[in-house]
N, C-alpha and C positions, 0 to 999 in steps of 0.2 A: 261501611264500617267494619275496620277489623276486628275479630274475634279471640280472645285469651282463649287457646287451643291449652288444654292441659297433659300431662306426659304421665304415661300409666306408670299408677305403683306398683312395685316391687310387692308381690305375695306372696307370702313363707306359706308354703303348701304345709298340708299336716300328713302322715302317712298314710299307708293306704289301711294297713291293718289297722287294729283298734292300738286305742292307745291308752292307758292307765288315767292321764292328766287330763280333768275336766272342766271348759272353760265353766265361769259362772254365768247363771242366765241372767239376765237383766228385762225384767218383764215388760211383754205389752199389754196397751191395755182393750175391753173388748172391742171387736171389731163393727159396732152397731154405727145404723146409717146417721151421717151428719143431715139434723133436719134445717131447710125444709131440702129435700133430694132433686139429685141433679137431675135432667132428663138424659136420656141418651144421647144427644147433641152436645151436650157440654159436656159428657163424661168423656166422648169423644174430644170434645177438642182440649179436654186439659188435658189426656193424654198426649194428644199431637206436642202440647205447647213443652210437654217436657223432654222427648223428645227434639226441641227446636229451638232451644234457649241457646242465649247469647253466648255463654262461656260453655260450649259443647267438649267435652274429654270425649280423647278417642279408645275404642272399647278399651275394658281392664280386662286380665287374666280373670277368670271365674273356678281356676283351682282351691277346694275347701281351703277355707284357714285351717294354721294349726291351731291348738288351742290356746296358745300361749298371744299369739295374733288376737281371735278372739277376745279374749279376759281383758289384751286394751283398751280394745274399741269400745266393748261393752263398758269398761269402766271411765272411756271418756265420755262416752254418753250420759253417765250416770254423775261426775261433776258435775258437768256442764250445765246440767238437769239441774244441781243445786247450787249452782252460780248466776243460774237466770234466777230462782226463785231467791235468791239470797236479795239479789239486786231488784226485786217485784219491791222486797220489804223495806227497803231502805226510803227516806223523808225524797221529794223529788229533788231538789239540791245535787242529793249524792246517789240517783237512781242509775249508776253505771257499773258494768261487766269488770269484775275481777276473778279473773279467771286463776283457776288452781294452777298449783307447778305440773302437776300430770297430767293439767288441757294442755297448758303450753308445751311438755314437752313429748306429747304421744308422736307414736313415729308419722301418723297421715298428715297431721296439724304440721310437724314440718316438712313435712315433701313437701307441701302446698307455700308456706313461708319461703323456703328456698328457694320456689320455683319461681310466686309471683315480684319475689326480692332480687332477682338474677336475667333467669328467660326470659321472661316477661315483666323485666322492671318497665322499657319506657313506658308500655302501650296502661302499666298498672299506673304508673304517674300522671297519665292523661287522666285516666278515672278519678283518683284522687281531687286532683284538678278540681275537675267538676265536680267533685262531693261540697266544693265549698260554699257552692253559688245553695243549692238545697239540705245536704245535714244539720245546719241552723234549725230553718221550720221542722225539719222529722225528727229533728230530739226534742224539741219545744213540745212538738205534736204525740210524740211518745210518751214521755213525761207526764203531759195533760193528761193520756189514758192510762195511765199505771205502768208502762211495760218501759225495761231497762233503754236509756236511747242507741246503745251498741245495734239495738236488733233495726236503723236503721242500715247496716249494709248489708242487710238482706237485696235491697235495692240493689245493691251495685253489683251479687249476684245478678239478681232477674234480669237489670237493665242496664246497666254501665251507667247512671244517671242521665241516660238518654229519652225526654221527656216524653216525644211523638215515636219512639219506636215500633215496633211491630212485630209480632212472631209469622211465621206461616201460617199459623192456625189461627191468627186473630187475636191472641193475647197483647194488649195494647199499653202504655206509659212505662213510668218508673216501676210502676208495681206487676206489671202484666196479669191485667185481670180480662180474665175469658169473661165476653158481655154479661150472661143467667147469672154469672158472680159477682158483677158489680151492680147490676140491675138490684140483687135481696141487698147490698149495702149502700142504696140509696142515689147509685152514680147514676147521671142523664145520659141517654145514649141516644140520639136521634138524627136526624139527616145535618142538624146546624150544630149540634152541641153532644162532646166525646168528654167528658168530666173523667173517664182515666187517665187522659191528657194532662188536666189539671193537680198540680204535684199538691196543693194543701190538700184539697178535698182527697186525691183519691190515699193521702196517707192516712188519713183518718179512716177511713173505709178498710185500709188493711191493717191498720191497727186494732178496728173491732172484729177483721177475719180472723186476724189471731190470738184473739184472744178468745175466739168462741171454739179454735179448732183445738187448744190447750185445753177449755175446759173439758172439749168433747173426746179427747184421747189423752189425758190426764201428766203426760210428758211433751215440754220443750221440744225433742229433739223429732218424735211424729209431727206436732203441729208444724215446725219447721218443714219438716219431710211430706206434708199434705199439703202448705201451702205452693211447693215446687210441683210438686206430681199432681196433686189435687186428692182427695179426700175420699173421692168414690175411686181414687186406683190404691193408695194404703188399705182402705177399707176391705175393698177385696182380696187383695194380698194376705190380710192376715188373715183374713174368714179361708181363703182357698189352700192355702200354706201350713196352716194349721202353728209356725213358727212359736217359738215360748220367747227369742230376744226379736233384735232388732235385723241383727247382723245377717243371722238366719233367715230369715223374714225376705232378706235382700236378696241372698242368693238363689233359696225357694224359689220366689215367685217372679226372681228375674226383675228385680226393678232396675231402671236404669241406669246405668252408671252416675250420674249426673246427678241422682236423686241420694244415691248411695253414697255421695260424696259430699253429700251439702254441708254436712256438720260441721266437717275439718276444712274444710274449703270457707267457710263463715266465721271460722275461729280466726284463722290465718288472717283474712283480712284484715280482722277488728286489728287483731296485732298489730301488723305492719302499722293500719288506718291511724292510731291510737299512738306508734312512735315510730312514723317514718323513717327518724333518724335514726335510729337503735339499728333499723336493718338495711341502713345505707339507702334508703327509696328517698333521696332528696338531692337537690331543692325544689319543694311543692311552690307553684306559684298558686294558689286555690285562687277560685272564680270569686267574685266577691259573691255574698250573702243576698238571694231573692230576696229584693225591699220594692214595694209598688202600695203606693194607695187605692183604695177602692172605690168607684159612685155609683150610684145608682141611673139610669137614664129613663125618664118619662116616655121614651120611644126608640123605635129600633133607628141605628144609622148603620153608615158602611165605616170600617175600620180606617181607611184616609181622612174623611172628615172627623169622625172624633181627633185623628194625630195634630188634624189642623187645626180645629180647637180649640187642643188642650197645651199648643206651641211644640208639638214634640214630632219623634221620628216613626214616621208609619212604622217601622219595622221594628222597635222597640215597643209600642203597644202591640203589634203581632206576638211578638215573644211573650211578652206578659197576660196572651191570653192561649195560650194555645189549644185550651179546649174549646176555640172556635174552628170548626169547619171549612166557613167559608170567610169572605172581605168584609162581614157582615153580622151584626148583631141578629138572635131570631125576625123574621117579619113580622110586626102585629103582637109584640110581647113588649109590654110596658113594664117596669121596673126590674129588668135584666140589668146584672151588676157584671163590671165592666174592672179591671184592673192597670193603671195609669203608672208612667215615672214617679218619685216621689218629688214632690214641690208641684206637679201638674193639676193636680183636681183643683185645687181653688184657680186656676187660670181657662180649665175647661168650665166649669159653673158660673162664674163671670159672662164669658161668653154667651155660656147656652141661653140665662134670664137675657144678655143683652138680645140675641135672637130672636126669642120668644115673646119679648115686647113689640120688638119690632114687624113682628108678625112674618120677620122672613123665612118661617122655617117651618117644615111641615113634615110629620114623621116619615122613617120609610114604610113605606106598604107594599107589598105584593100582591101584583094586579094579574088575572087569569082574561089572555086574547083568544078568543076565538076564529079561528085562519076563514076567513071567507074568501067565495069565488073572486079571483082575480088577484089576491094580492101577494105579492113576493113579499120576503126575509128583511129583504134590504127597505123596501116600504115601513114593514111593521115598526123595525127599526129606527128609522128616521123619524117615524110618527110621536115616538116614547122618548125620544132623546137618545137614542142606546146606539154602541157599536155592533155590526151585526156580528161578526166573532165573539164579543162576549155574549151573548142573549145566544148562539149556538152553543159556548159553555155552559152556562147558564143552565141550560134544557138538557144538556147531553146529547145534541143533534149533530152528525158527523157532517150530514150535508144540509145545504140550503134550502132545498125543493121541501115544499110544504103539500098539506092535502088540507081539504076542504073539511072543518068542523075539528081541526087538531088542537090544538088548545097548549098556550102557548105563556110561559112565566114569567113576568114583564115586577123587572124589581125597581121602585120607584122611591127616589131618594129624596128628603128633606132632613129637617133639621126639628129633632125640638125635644130637649132637657129638662124636667125637673126634679128638684132636689125635696 
């Protein structure tokens, strides 16, 4: 995946000597910890995530900004906070961001608008086209959670709307959750399922996380910065730097350039995304909105079998179930819900009932085989009707050599589905 790399922002520097003009201070909230606290490993993960996300800009000069620049930057944050608060107070059908004129004309915002609509136009168009698949769903979820739908463009900044993307630090999915945070917000992560890759469930988790961050920090710009860098990073920076405004905080605490520019980049992206023609980013061929039908399985089965019974394409079924890490639903787990293409759930259920009545189908189950003296992997595979290479992959084997007493997992497939 080719990432957008943002150009440096020209920094207006202040004179070395004292100046009479003083920039107004935009306060930050007290640096208390957001419960539940992060473990040391989670804090490390979050710091790495902030340093390795998709749209990582090159280093920006760290010269001390002039008072006029600080004033404009703090004004941007103050007005954006008001714009977001105003949007939250609107009825669900009108809960959209209306940016203030000063927000739109802020130099940093104009910088990123110009870059995304010119230099990076081609790649940005591709991201907007992908947004067509997920933004209608994201907007609906955010509205239900009492948030402006435009906050969905944070997912573009985090993942470029790629559900199976993984950062080097292990942050996964549209909303780039690290494991600890994801599990605190109810997302399942195990050897069979990773719900960080589920666009709907991860969006609900992201909405809850954003609301908690806003409640904790009291300001939206700190909430979004904490979402990007992690609350531990922001709270520690606030405590250690003693800064009284966000931009001084970002300078003194050496917060990453990505986090420092997160707000103006978000505004620029939202502006272009809402009116791409106005900024010359067109034509956009938006992907079809995510649409599916959910069915409840009576027992486990392989996705290929599920697709066959639904008279659907296996690749389409796989694409609609990105949270599944293997080509099967979790063994021994009845009631697991899967997504099928629109119009295919009735086909599947009819065939499932037929198979069940004829007793031609048995549940997928996982059995454990303990290797006995003289047994070979090929013989074991044939005994269970498996391919040897598939059995090796399923058990993580790099060689066919076995030892007595070694335990192999065997996935036995049949079909059983109940409504």
